[in-house]
N, C-alpha and C positions, 0 to 999 in steps of 0.2 A: 504493499499499498504506500509506503513512504517512497519507493522509486517512482509509482506512478504520478505521485504529488511532485515529485522532483522534477519529473519530465513536463509536468503542465507548466510549472512555473517558468522553466526554461524556454517552453515553447512562447509563451506570453511576452517575457523579457527579450529573447533574441529573435523570435520568430522560427527556432527550430529547437531540437532537443538533441543530448549525447547520442542517441541510438542513431543519426545519420551517418557517425564516424564507424559504425559496426559494419556498413554495407555501402560505402560513399562509391566504389566502382560500379555496383548495381544501379544506385541513384543516378550516377553520370550517363551511364548506359540507356537507361529506362526514361529519364527525365530530361536530360540535356540533349543528347544525341540527336533525337528525332527533331526537335526544333531548329539546331543549330543546321542540321542537314538542310530543310526546308528554307532556313534562311540563307544558306549559302547559293542553293540552286536559285531561289529568287534574285538575289544579287546579280549572279552571274547572267541571268537572263536579261535584267536590266542593263548590265554593261554591254550586251549584244547591240543595243541603240546607241549608247554614248558610252565610250570606252574613256571614263574621266580618272582613273587610278588604277595603271596596271599592277602597282604593288599589291594593292587591297584584293584586285582579282586573282593575282597569284596565290594569295594567302587561303582565300576561299575553294581555289581548286584543289590546293595541297590538303586541305581541310577535308575536303569531298572524298580525297583520295585516302585519308586515313580513315574514314568514317566507312568507307568501302571496305578497307582490309580487316576492321573488326567485324562487319557485318557479314563478310564472306566465311567467318568460323563459324562452326556448329554451336548452338546455344550452350552446351554442355562441356565444350571444350574452348572456351574463349581464352585467347592467349592475354594474360593479363599485361603483357609489355606492349603487344598493340593497340590496347586501352590507353595503357599508361602513357604511351608514346602521344594519343590524340589528345589526351589531356593536359600534357605539357604542353604539346604545339598550340592548342585552345589557351592555354594561361599565358604563354610568352607571348601570343600574338593578340589578347583580347581587346586592344584598342581598336583593332581592325572590324570588328563587330558591331561598333556603334555605328546608327546611320548618321 
């Protein structure tokens, strides 16, 4: 009961609780990767009409390549290095994902 109360307080205070760290890889794959993929595809489609920033387009293309590498693995045998590689690339280039 005390642990449940602790998580509720954490969610209210920070917007998340400690349990996110138990499976952050799964959280990233299920909740961040799909909209990230959709975003990159949409931005590259827009770039076909007006190529304003080639560096940004390159980041989106590489991001999609890394997502494809993760998606090509079977669900039960996902290579954690590929997912970590995607997450690291996303973090290093996060400024390119703002509109």
